[in-house]
PDB file of N, CA, C and O in Angstrom:
ATOM      1  N   MET A   1      39.044 -12.689 -12.671  1.00  0.00           N
ATOM      2  CA  MET A   1      37.916 -13.541 -12.982  1.00  0.00           C
ATOM      3  C   MET A   1      37.854 -13.734 -14.494  1.00  0.00           C
ATOM      4  O   MET A   1      37.871 -12.766 -15.254  1.00  0.00           O
ATOM      5  N   HIS A   2      37.781 -14.985 -14.919  1.00  0.00           N
ATOM      6  CA  HIS A   2      37.699 -15.292 -16.337  1.00  0.00           C
ATOM      7  C   HIS A   2      36.472 -16.130 -16.650  1.00  0.00           C
ATOM      8  O   HIS A   2      36.295 -16.556 -17.791  1.00  0.00           O
ATOM      9  N   ASN A   3      35.622 -16.376 -15.665  1.00  0.00           N
ATOM     10  CA  ASN A   3      34.385 -17.136 -15.860  1.00  0.00           C
ATOM     11  C   ASN A   3      34.620 -18.461 -16.586  1.00  0.00           C
ATOM     12  O   ASN A   3      33.762 -18.909 -17.347  1.00  0.00           O
ATOM     13  N   GLY A   4      35.771 -19.089 -16.357  1.00  0.00           N
ATOM     14  CA  GLY A   4      36.050 -20.375 -16.971  1.00  0.00           C
ATOM     15  C   GLY A   4      36.335 -20.303 -18.456  1.00  0.00           C
ATOM     16  O   GLY A   4      36.333 -21.334 -19.129  1.00  0.00           O
ATOM     17  N   SER A   5      36.577 -19.121 -18.985  1.00  0.00           N
ATOM     18  CA  SER A   5      36.803 -18.941 -20.409  1.00  0.00           C
ATOM     19  C   SER A   5      38.280 -19.076 -20.747  1.00  0.00           C
ATOM     20  O   SER A   5      39.118 -18.323 -20.249  1.00  0.00           O
ATOM     21  N   ASN A   6      38.588 -20.054 -21.607  1.00  0.00           N
ATOM     22  CA  ASN A   6      39.967 -20.211 -22.054  1.00  0.00           C
ATOM     23  C   ASN A   6      40.408 -19.037 -22.912  1.00  0.00           C
ATOM     24  O   ASN A   6      41.558 -18.604 -22.838  1.00  0.00           O
ATOM     25  N   VAL A   7      39.492 -18.523 -23.729  1.00  0.00           N
ATOM     26  CA  VAL A   7      39.816 -17.372 -24.572  1.00  0.00           C
ATOM     27  C   VAL A   7      40.151 -16.166 -23.694  1.00  0.00           C
ATOM     28  O   VAL A   7      41.150 -15.484 -23.923  1.00  0.00           O
ATOM     29  N   ALA A   8      39.319 -15.908 -22.696  1.00  0.00           N
ATOM     30  CA  ALA A   8      39.553 -14.771 -21.799  1.00  0.00           C
ATOM     31  C   ALA A   8      40.881 -14.917 -21.071  1.00  0.00           C
ATOM     32  O   ALA A   8      41.647 -13.958 -20.974  1.00  0.00           O
ATOM     33  N   THR A   9      41.156 -16.107 -20.561  1.00  0.00           N
ATOM     34  CA  THR A   9      42.415 -16.344 -19.839  1.00  0.00           C
ATOM     35  C   THR A   9      43.606 -16.128 -20.759  1.00  0.00           C
ATOM     36  O   THR A   9      44.579 -15.477 -20.378  1.00  0.00           O
ATOM     37  N   PHE A  10      43.531 -16.672 -21.969  1.00  0.00           N
ATOM     38  CA  PHE A  10      44.617 -16.537 -22.940  1.00  0.00           C
ATOM     39  C   PHE A  10      44.846 -15.071 -23.303  1.00  0.00           C
ATOM     40  O   PHE A  10      45.980 -14.594 -23.297  1.00  0.00           O
ATOM     41  N   LEU A  11      43.766 -14.364 -23.617  1.00  0.00           N
ATOM     42  CA  LEU A  11      43.902 -12.959 -24.001  1.00  0.00           C
ATOM     43  C   LEU A  11      44.389 -12.114 -22.833  1.00  0.00           C
ATOM     44  O   LEU A  11      45.227 -11.233 -23.023  1.00  0.00           O
ATOM     45  N   ALA A  12      43.886 -12.362 -21.640  1.00  0.00           N
ATOM     46  CA  ALA A  12      44.330 -11.603 -20.463  1.00  0.00           C
ATOM     47  C   ALA A  12      45.828 -11.775 -20.268  1.00  0.00           C
ATOM     48  O   ALA A  12      46.536 -10.808 -19.986  1.00  0.00           O
ATOM     49  N   SER A  13      46.307 -12.986 -20.414  1.00  0.00           N
ATOM     50  CA  SER A  13      47.731 -13.254 -20.258  1.00  0.00           C
ATOM     51  C   SER A  13      48.550 -12.511 -21.311  1.00  0.00           C
ATOM     52  O   SER A  13      49.565 -11.891 -20.996  1.00  0.00           O
ATOM     53  N   ARG A  14      48.105 -12.579 -22.551  1.00  0.00           N
ATOM     54  CA  ARG A  14      48.828 -11.894 -23.635  1.00  0.00           C
ATOM     55  C   ARG A  14      48.802 -10.375 -23.452  1.00  0.00           C
ATOM     56  O   ARG A  14      49.802  -9.702 -23.705  1.00  0.00           O
ATOM     57  N   ILE A  15      47.679  -9.844 -23.020  1.00  0.00           N
ATOM     58  CA  ILE A  15      47.564  -8.397 -22.816  1.00  0.00           C
ATOM     59  C   ILE A  15      48.448  -7.956 -21.663  1.00  0.00           C
ATOM     60  O   ILE A  15      49.144  -6.946 -21.761  1.00  0.00           O
ATOM     61  N   GLU A  16      48.424  -8.710 -20.570  1.00  0.00           N
ATOM     62  CA  GLU A  16      49.191  -8.332 -19.381  1.00  0.00           C
ATOM     63  C   GLU A  16      50.698  -8.415 -19.606  1.00  0.00           C
ATOM     64  O   GLU A  16      51.455  -7.644 -19.017  1.00  0.00           O
ATOM     65  N   THR A  17      51.139  -9.346 -20.453  1.00  0.00           N
ATOM     66  CA  THR A  17      52.580  -9.489 -20.692  1.00  0.00           C
ATOM     67  C   THR A  17      53.055  -8.711 -21.912  1.00  0.00           C
ATOM     68  O   THR A  17      54.258  -8.606 -22.150  1.00  0.00           O
ATOM     69  N   GLY A  18      52.119  -8.165 -22.686  1.00  0.00           N
ATOM     70  CA  GLY A  18      52.483  -7.503 -23.931  1.00  0.00           C
ATOM     71  C   GLY A  18      53.021  -6.099 -23.804  1.00  0.00           C
ATOM     72  O   GLY A  18      53.675  -5.602 -24.721  1.00  0.00           O
ATOM     73  N   GLY A  19      52.760  -5.449 -22.684  1.00  0.00           N
ATOM     74  CA  GLY A  19      53.289  -4.116 -22.466  1.00  0.00           C
ATOM     75  C   GLY A  19      52.534  -2.990 -23.155  1.00  0.00           C
ATOM     76  O   GLY A  19      53.007  -1.853 -23.155  1.00  0.00           O
ATOM     77  N   GLN A  20      51.379  -3.269 -23.740  1.00  0.00           N
ATOM     78  CA  GLN A  20      50.590  -2.214 -24.377  1.00  0.00           C
ATOM     79  C   GLN A  20      49.482  -1.759 -23.439  1.00  0.00           C
ATOM     80  O   GLN A  20      48.995  -2.528 -22.609  1.00  0.00           O
ATOM     81  N   LEU A  21      49.097  -0.515 -23.581  1.00  0.00           N
ATOM     82  CA  LEU A  21      47.951  -0.017 -22.833  1.00  0.00           C
ATOM     83  C   LEU A  21      46.670  -0.563 -23.449  1.00  0.00           C
ATOM     84  O   LEU A  21      46.574  -0.722 -24.666  1.00  0.00           O
ATOM     85  N   GLN A  22      45.696  -0.844 -22.605  1.00  0.00           N
ATOM     86  CA  GLN A  22      44.428  -1.371 -23.101  1.00  0.00           C
ATOM     87  C   GLN A  22      43.754  -0.410 -24.060  1.00  0.00           C
ATOM     88  O   GLN A  22      43.092  -0.842 -25.003  1.00  0.00           O
ATOM     89  N   LYS A  23      43.912   0.891 -23.836  1.00  0.00           N
ATOM     90  CA  LYS A  23      43.283   1.860 -24.742  1.00  0.00           C
ATOM     91  C   LYS A  23      43.909   1.776 -26.129  1.00  0.00           C
ATOM     92  O   LYS A  23      43.223   1.974 -27.132  1.00  0.00           O
ATOM     93  N   ASP A  24      45.207   1.483 -26.192  1.00  0.00           N
ATOM     94  CA  ASP A  24      45.866   1.343 -27.500  1.00  0.00           C
ATOM     95  C   ASP A  24      45.413   0.066 -28.207  1.00  0.00           C
ATOM     96  O   ASP A  24      45.200   0.062 -29.419  1.00  0.00           O
ATOM     97  N   ILE A  25      45.268  -1.019 -27.439  1.00  0.00           N
ATOM     98  CA  ILE A  25      44.781  -2.271 -28.013  1.00  0.00           C
ATOM     99  C   ILE A  25      43.354  -2.072 -28.513  1.00  0.00           C
ATOM    100  O   ILE A  25      43.016  -2.489 -29.621  1.00  0.00           O
ATOM    101  N   ALA A  26      42.524  -1.437 -27.699  1.00  0.00           N
ATOM    102  CA  ALA A  26      41.128  -1.197 -28.082  1.00  0.00           C
ATOM    103  C   ALA A  26      41.058  -0.419 -29.392  1.00  0.00           C
ATOM    104  O   ALA A  26      40.247  -0.732 -30.263  1.00  0.00           O
ATOM    105  N   GLU A  27      41.898   0.579 -29.526  1.00  0.00           N
ATOM    106  CA  GLU A  27      41.911   1.388 -30.743  1.00  0.00           C
ATOM    107  C   GLU A  27      42.304   0.538 -31.953  1.00  0.00           C
ATOM    108  O   GLU A  27      41.689   0.645 -33.013  1.00  0.00           O
ATOM    109  N   LYS A  28      43.325  -0.302 -31.795  1.00  0.00           N
ATOM    110  CA  LYS A  28      43.777  -1.160 -32.889  1.00  0.00           C
ATOM    111  C   LYS A  28      42.708  -2.178 -33.296  1.00  0.00           C
ATOM    112  O   LYS A  28      42.573  -2.520 -34.470  1.00  0.00           O
ATOM    113  N   VAL A  29      41.956  -2.650 -32.307  1.00  0.00           N
ATOM    114  CA  VAL A  29      40.938  -3.672 -32.554  1.00  0.00           C
ATOM    115  C   VAL A  29      39.648  -3.050 -33.099  1.00  0.00           C
ATOM    116  O   VAL A  29      38.837  -3.738 -33.720  1.00  0.00           O
ATOM    117  N   GLY A  30      39.463  -1.754 -32.864  1.00  0.00           N
ATOM    118  CA  GLY A  30      38.277  -1.077 -33.361  1.00  0.00           C
ATOM    119  C   GLY A  30      37.176  -0.913 -32.331  1.00  0.00           C
ATOM    120  O   GLY A  30      36.023  -0.666 -32.686  1.00  0.00           O
ATOM    121  N   PHE A  31      37.522  -1.049 -31.054  1.00  0.00           N
ATOM    122  CA  PHE A  31      36.551  -0.801 -29.984  1.00  0.00           C
ATOM    123  C   PHE A  31      36.598   0.677 -29.639  1.00  0.00           C
ATOM    124  O   PHE A  31      37.674   1.266 -29.544  1.00  0.00           O
ATOM    125  N   GLU A  32      35.427   1.275 -29.450  1.00  0.00           N
ATOM    126  CA  GLU A  32      35.374   2.693 -29.097  1.00  0.00           C
ATOM    127  C   GLU A  32      35.863   2.937 -27.677  1.00  0.00           C
ATOM    128  O   GLU A  32      36.436   3.986 -27.382  1.00  0.00           O
ATOM    129  N   LYS A  33      35.632   1.956 -26.790  1.00  0.00           N
ATOM    130  CA  LYS A  33      35.987   2.138 -25.388  1.00  0.00           C
ATOM    131  C   LYS A  33      36.917   1.018 -24.917  1.00  0.00           C
ATOM    132  O   LYS A  33      36.690  -0.153 -25.221  1.00  0.00           O
ATOM    133  N   PRO A  34      37.965   1.385 -24.172  1.00  0.00           N
ATOM    134  CA  PRO A  34      38.906   0.387 -23.671  1.00  0.00           C
ATOM    135  C   PRO A  34      38.276  -0.621 -22.712  1.00  0.00           C
ATOM    136  O   PRO A  34      38.825  -1.705 -22.513  1.00  0.00           O
ATOM    137  N   ASN A  35      37.123  -0.277 -22.111  1.00  0.00           N
ATOM    138  CA  ASN A  35      36.509  -1.216 -21.172  1.00  0.00           C
ATOM    139  C   ASN A  35      36.062  -2.506 -21.864  1.00  0.00           C
ATOM    140  O   ASN A  35      35.845  -3.517 -21.197  1.00  0.00           O
ATOM    141  N   MET A  36      35.922  -2.481 -23.185  1.00  0.00           N
ATOM    142  CA  MET A  36      35.608  -3.712 -23.920  1.00  0.00           C
ATOM    143  C   MET A  36      36.750  -4.719 -23.777  1.00  0.00           C
ATOM    144  O   MET A  36      36.511  -5.924 -23.693  1.00  0.00           O
ATOM    145  N   ILE A  37      37.964  -4.237 -23.751  1.00  0.00           N
ATOM    146  CA  ILE A  37      39.122  -5.120 -23.560  1.00  0.00           C
ATOM    147  C   ILE A  37      39.036  -5.756 -22.181  1.00  0.00           C
ATOM    148  O   ILE A  37      39.260  -6.958 -22.035  1.00  0.00           O
ATOM    149  N   THR A  38      38.712  -4.960 -21.173  1.00  0.00           N
ATOM    150  CA  THR A  38      38.553  -5.488 -19.810  1.00  0.00           C
ATOM    151  C   THR A  38      37.461  -6.544 -19.771  1.00  0.00           C
ATOM    152  O   THR A  38      37.641  -7.595 -19.156  1.00  0.00           O
ATOM    153  N   MET A  39      36.342  -6.283 -20.413  1.00  0.00           N
ATOM    154  CA  MET A  39      35.222  -7.227 -20.396  1.00  0.00           C
ATOM    155  C   MET A  39      35.588  -8.539 -21.094  1.00  0.00           C
ATOM    156  O   MET A  39      35.188  -9.611 -20.639  1.00  0.00           O
ATOM    157  N   VAL A  40      36.341  -8.469 -22.188  1.00  0.00           N
ATOM    158  CA  VAL A  40      36.786  -9.678 -22.878  1.00  0.00           C
ATOM    159  C   VAL A  40      37.772 -10.438 -21.999  1.00  0.00           C
ATOM    160  O   VAL A  40      37.689 -11.660 -21.875  1.00  0.00           O
ATOM    161  N   LYS A  41      38.705  -9.709 -21.391  1.00  0.00           N
ATOM    162  CA  LYS A  41      39.699 -10.337 -20.509  1.00  0.00           C
ATOM    163  C   LYS A  41      39.043 -11.061 -19.338  1.00  0.00           C
ATOM    164  O   LYS A  41      39.512 -12.116 -18.910  1.00  0.00           O
ATOM    165  N   GLN A  42      37.972 -10.497 -18.829  1.00  0.00           N
ATOM    166  CA  GLN A  42      37.294 -11.075 -17.669  1.00  0.00           C
ATOM    167  C   GLN A  42      36.272 -12.142 -18.059  1.00  0.00           C
ATOM    168  O   GLN A  42      35.671 -12.769 -17.187  1.00  0.00           O
ATOM    169  N   GLY A  43      36.077 -12.348 -19.329  1.00  0.00           N
ATOM    170  CA  GLY A  43      35.110 -13.331 -19.776  1.00  0.00           C
ATOM    171  C   GLY A  43      33.671 -12.862 -19.645  1.00  0.00           C
ATOM    172  O   GLY A  43      32.743 -13.667 -19.717  1.00  0.00           O
ATOM    173  N   LYS A  44      33.483 -11.558 -19.453  1.00  0.00           N
ATOM    174  CA  LYS A  44      32.131 -11.006 -19.325  1.00  0.00           C
ATOM    175  C   LYS A  44      31.468 -10.820 -20.677  1.00  0.00           C
ATOM    176  O   LYS A  44      30.242 -10.763 -20.769  1.00  0.00           O
ATOM    177  N   THR A  45      32.274 -10.726 -21.726  1.00  0.00           N
ATOM    178  CA  THR A  45      31.761 -10.637 -23.085  1.00  0.00           C
ATOM    179  C   THR A  45      32.697 -11.411 -23.998  1.00  0.00           C
ATOM    180  O   THR A  45      33.890 -11.540 -23.725  1.00  0.00           O
ATOM    181  N   ARG A  46      32.146 -11.914 -25.067  1.00  0.00           N
ATOM    182  CA  ARG A  46      32.947 -12.655 -26.032  1.00  0.00           C
ATOM    183  C   ARG A  46      33.623 -11.689 -26.995  1.00  0.00           C
ATOM    184  O   ARG A  46      33.117 -10.603 -27.275  1.00  0.00           O
ATOM    185  N   LEU A  47      34.767 -12.109 -27.489  1.00  0.00           N
ATOM    186  CA  LEU A  47      35.426 -11.346 -28.539  1.00  0.00           C
ATOM    187  C   LEU A  47      34.611 -11.544 -29.814  1.00  0.00           C
ATOM    188  O   LEU A  47      34.475 -12.674 -30.282  1.00  0.00           O
ATOM    189  N   PRO A  48      34.067 -10.470 -30.384  1.00  0.00           N
ATOM    190  CA  PRO A  48      33.277 -10.623 -31.604  1.00  0.00           C
ATOM    191  C   PRO A  48      34.118 -11.260 -32.722  1.00  0.00           C
ATOM    192  O   PRO A  48      35.303 -10.960 -32.870  1.00  0.00           O
ATOM    193  N   ILE A  49      33.493 -12.124 -33.486  1.00  0.00           N
ATOM    194  CA  ILE A  49      34.186 -12.838 -34.557  1.00  0.00           C
ATOM    195  C   ILE A  49      34.900 -11.866 -35.500  1.00  0.00           C
ATOM    196  O   ILE A  49      36.016 -12.135 -35.946  1.00  0.00           O
ATOM    197  N   ASP A  50      34.260 -10.748 -35.799  1.00  0.00           N
ATOM    198  CA  ASP A  50      34.872  -9.798 -36.730  1.00  0.00           C
ATOM    199  C   ASP A  50      36.034  -9.014 -36.123  1.00  0.00           C
ATOM    200  O   ASP A  50      36.684  -8.231 -36.815  1.00  0.00           O
ATOM    201  N   ARG A  51      36.294  -9.223 -34.839  1.00  0.00           N
ATOM    202  CA  ARG A  51      37.419  -8.541 -34.188  1.00  0.00           C
ATOM    203  C   ARG A  51      38.579  -9.498 -33.896  1.00  0.00           C
ATOM    204  O   ARG A  51      39.599  -9.085 -33.343  1.00  0.00           O
ATOM    205  N   ILE A  52      38.427 -10.771 -34.264  1.00  0.00           N
ATOM    206  CA  ILE A  52      39.488 -11.748 -33.998  1.00  0.00           C
ATOM    207  C   ILE A  52      40.770 -11.375 -34.749  1.00  0.00           C
ATOM    208  O   ILE A  52      41.853 -11.371 -34.164  1.00  0.00           O
ATOM    209  N   GLY A  53      40.648 -11.064 -36.030  1.00  0.00           N
ATOM    210  CA  GLY A  53      41.825 -10.695 -36.823  1.00  0.00           C
ATOM    211  C   GLY A  53      42.548  -9.478 -36.269  1.00  0.00           C
ATOM    212  O   GLY A  53      43.757  -9.529 -36.042  1.00  0.00           O
ATOM    213  N   PRO A  54      41.820  -8.373 -36.046  1.00  0.00           N
ATOM    214  CA  PRO A  54      42.480  -7.194 -35.486  1.00  0.00           C
ATOM    215  C   PRO A  54      43.084  -7.446 -34.094  1.00  0.00           C
ATOM    216  O   PRO A  54      44.151  -6.918 -33.780  1.00  0.00           O
ATOM    217  N   MET A  55      42.407  -8.249 -33.262  1.00  0.00           N
ATOM    218  CA  MET A  55      42.945  -8.551 -31.931  1.00  0.00           C
ATOM    219  C   MET A  55      44.225  -9.366 -32.066  1.00  0.00           C
ATOM    220  O   MET A  55      45.212  -9.101 -31.380  1.00  0.00           O
ATOM    221  N   ALA A  56      44.208 -10.349 -32.943  1.00  0.00           N
ATOM    222  CA  ALA A  56      45.403 -11.168 -33.162  1.00  0.00           C
ATOM    223  C   ALA A  56      46.563 -10.302 -33.631  1.00  0.00           C
ATOM    224  O   ALA A  56      47.691 -10.457 -33.163  1.00  0.00           O
ATOM    225  N   GLN A  57      46.289  -9.406 -34.540  1.00  0.00           N
ATOM    226  CA  GLN A  57      47.339  -8.518 -35.051  1.00  0.00           C
ATOM    227  C   GLN A  57      47.852  -7.596 -33.948  1.00  0.00           C
ATOM    228  O   GLN A  57      49.060  -7.397 -33.818  1.00  0.00           O
ATOM    229  N   ALA A  58      46.950  -7.038 -33.163  1.00  0.00           N
ATOM    230  CA  ALA A  58      47.343  -6.117 -32.090  1.00  0.00           C
ATOM    231  C   ALA A  58      48.214  -6.807 -31.045  1.00  0.00           C
ATOM    232  O   ALA A  58      49.126  -6.196 -30.487  1.00  0.00           O
ATOM    233  N   LEU A  59      47.927  -8.091 -30.780  1.00  0.00           N
ATOM    234  CA  LEU A  59      48.658  -8.821 -29.739  1.00  0.00           C
ATOM    235  C   LEU A  59      49.736  -9.732 -30.296  1.00  0.00           C
ATOM    236  O   LEU A  59      50.374 -10.480 -29.554  1.00  0.00           O
ATOM    237  N   GLU A  60      49.939  -9.666 -31.623  1.00  0.00           N
ATOM    238  CA  GLU A  60      50.932 -10.497 -32.294  1.00  0.00           C
ATOM    239  C   GLU A  60      50.704 -11.984 -32.016  1.00  0.00           C
ATOM    240  O   GLU A  60      51.618 -12.720 -31.645  1.00  0.00           O
ATOM    241  N   ILE A  61      49.448 -12.394 -32.211  1.00  0.00           N
ATOM    242  CA  ILE A  61      49.018 -13.778 -32.045  1.00  0.00           C
ATOM    243  C   ILE A  61      48.670 -14.306 -33.435  1.00  0.00           C
ATOM    244  O   ILE A  61      48.186 -13.555 -34.281  1.00  0.00           O
ATOM    245  N   ASP A  62      48.912 -15.575 -33.667  1.00  0.00           N
ATOM    246  CA  ASP A  62      48.500 -16.200 -34.926  1.00  0.00           C
ATOM    247  C   ASP A  62      46.976 -16.127 -34.998  1.00  0.00           C
ATOM    248  O   ASP A  62      46.298 -16.673 -34.128  1.00  0.00           O
ATOM    249  N   PRO A  63      46.425 -15.468 -36.013  1.00  0.00           N
ATOM    250  CA  PRO A  63      44.967 -15.321 -36.081  1.00  0.00           C
ATOM    251  C   PRO A  63      44.235 -16.652 -36.213  1.00  0.00           C
ATOM    252  O   PRO A  63      43.097 -16.773 -35.760  1.00  0.00           O
ATOM    253  N   VAL A  64      44.860 -17.642 -36.818  1.00  0.00           N
ATOM    254  CA  VAL A  64      44.224 -18.956 -36.952  1.00  0.00           C
ATOM    255  C   VAL A  64      44.072 -19.609 -35.581  1.00  0.00           C
ATOM    256  O   VAL A  64      43.050 -20.231 -35.292  1.00  0.00           O
ATOM    257  N   VAL A  65      45.084 -19.464 -34.750  1.00  0.00           N
ATOM    258  CA  VAL A  65      45.034 -20.018 -33.396  1.00  0.00           C
ATOM    259  C   VAL A  65      43.924 -19.337 -32.602  1.00  0.00           C
ATOM    260  O   VAL A  65      43.126 -20.009 -31.947  1.00  0.00           O
ATOM    261  N   LEU A  66      43.869 -18.010 -32.656  1.00  0.00           N
ATOM    262  CA  LEU A  66      42.847 -17.281 -31.907  1.00  0.00           C
ATOM    263  C   LEU A  66      41.450 -17.604 -32.441  1.00  0.00           C
ATOM    264  O   LEU A  66      40.517 -17.791 -31.659  1.00  0.00           O
ATOM    265  N   PHE A  67      41.302 -17.668 -33.755  1.00  0.00           N
ATOM    266  CA  PHE A  67      40.014 -18.016 -34.346  1.00  0.00           C
ATOM    267  C   PHE A  67      39.576 -19.411 -33.888  1.00  0.00           C
ATOM    268  O   PHE A  67      38.419 -19.615 -33.520  1.00  0.00           O
ATOM    269  N   SER A  68      40.495 -20.351 -33.912  1.00  0.00           N
ATOM    270  CA  SER A  68      40.188 -21.723 -33.485  1.00  0.00           C
ATOM    271  C   SER A  68      39.729 -21.757 -32.035  1.00  0.00           C
ATOM    272  O   SER A  68      38.746 -22.420 -31.701  1.00  0.00           O
ATOM    273  N   MET A  69      40.446 -21.039 -31.177  1.00  0.00           N
ATOM    274  CA  MET A  69      40.074 -20.990 -29.758  1.00  0.00           C
ATOM    275  C   MET A  69      38.677 -20.414 -29.587  1.00  0.00           C
ATOM    276  O   MET A  69      37.861 -20.957 -28.842  1.00  0.00           O
ATOM    277  N   CYS A  70      38.404 -19.307 -30.282  1.00  0.00           N
ATOM    278  CA  CYS A  70      37.099 -18.651 -30.160  1.00  0.00           C
ATOM    279  C   CYS A  70      35.982 -19.552 -30.668  1.00  0.00           C
ATOM    280  O   CYS A  70      34.948 -19.688 -30.015  1.00  0.00           O
ATOM    281  N   MET A  71      36.182 -20.160 -31.813  1.00  0.00           N
ATOM    282  CA  MET A  71      35.139 -21.025 -32.377  1.00  0.00           C
ATOM    283  C   MET A  71      34.887 -22.235 -31.481  1.00  0.00           C
ATOM    284  O   MET A  71      33.738 -22.611 -31.249  1.00  0.00           O
ATOM    285  N   GLU A  72      35.949 -22.834 -30.985  1.00  0.00           N
ATOM    286  CA  GLU A  72      35.801 -24.013 -30.129  1.00  0.00           C
ATOM    287  C   GLU A  72      35.022 -23.674 -28.859  1.00  0.00           C
ATOM    288  O   GLU A  72      34.199 -24.465 -28.398  1.00  0.00           O
ATOM    289  N   GLU A  73      35.286 -22.489 -28.296  1.00  0.00           N
ATOM    290  CA  GLU A  73      34.620 -22.092 -27.060  1.00  0.00           C
ATOM    291  C   GLU A  73      33.243 -21.491 -27.293  1.00  0.00           C
ATOM    292  O   GLU A  73      32.298 -21.818 -26.574  1.00  0.00           O
ATOM    293  N   TYR A  74      33.114 -20.617 -28.284  1.00  0.00           N
ATOM    294  CA  TYR A  74      31.873 -19.886 -28.485  1.00  0.00           C
ATOM    295  C   TYR A  74      30.834 -20.663 -29.293  1.00  0.00           C
ATOM    296  O   TYR A  74      29.633 -20.534 -29.059  1.00  0.00           O
ATOM    297  N   HIS A  75      31.301 -21.464 -30.238  1.00  0.00           N
ATOM    298  CA  HIS A  75      30.404 -22.180 -31.156  1.00  0.00           C
ATOM    299  C   HIS A  75      30.854 -23.630 -31.331  1.00  0.00           C
ATOM    300  O   HIS A  75      31.160 -24.046 -32.448  1.00  0.00           O
ATOM    301  N   PRO A  76      30.899 -24.404 -30.247  1.00  0.00           N
ATOM    302  CA  PRO A  76      31.449 -25.771 -30.347  1.00  0.00           C
ATOM    303  C   PRO A  76      30.688 -26.673 -31.318  1.00  0.00           C
ATOM    304  O   PRO A  76      31.303 -27.522 -31.965  1.00  0.00           O
ATOM    305  N   ASN A  77      29.389 -26.517 -31.437  1.00  0.00           N
ATOM    306  CA  ASN A  77      28.634 -27.373 -32.358  1.00  0.00           C
ATOM    307  C   ASN A  77      28.973 -27.080 -33.807  1.00  0.00           C
ATOM    308  O   ASN A  77      29.029 -27.991 -34.633  1.00  0.00           O
ATOM    309  N   THR A  78      29.195 -25.826 -34.114  1.00  0.00           N
ATOM    310  CA  THR A  78      29.590 -25.444 -35.467  1.00  0.00           C
ATOM    311  C   THR A  78      31.018 -25.882 -35.739  1.00  0.00           C
ATOM    312  O   THR A  78      31.339 -26.355 -36.830  1.00  0.00           O
ATOM    313  N   TRP A  79      31.869 -25.720 -34.741  1.00  0.00           N
ATOM    314  CA  TRP A  79      33.280 -26.058 -34.895  1.00  0.00           C
ATOM    315  C   TRP A  79      33.432 -27.535 -35.047  1.00  0.00           C
ATOM    316  O   TRP A  79      34.551 -28.028 -35.190  1.00  0.00           O
TER     317      TRP A  79
END
């Protein structure tokens, strides 16, 4: 379930194909609990803006691309 979130779908795909454990990704991103990764993947919570850079680095994603996706989905009027 991704609740129609393009960001969640994209991140879930990258996480599932990346071969890293969610607990390791969570640690790299600065989340205390790995369940935050699950919640972001499922679209139950948004990736906090201040975690976009660390998430991009952890998943080897261009941070500009991830930032653009998040802004377009989370804050379309601002974007």
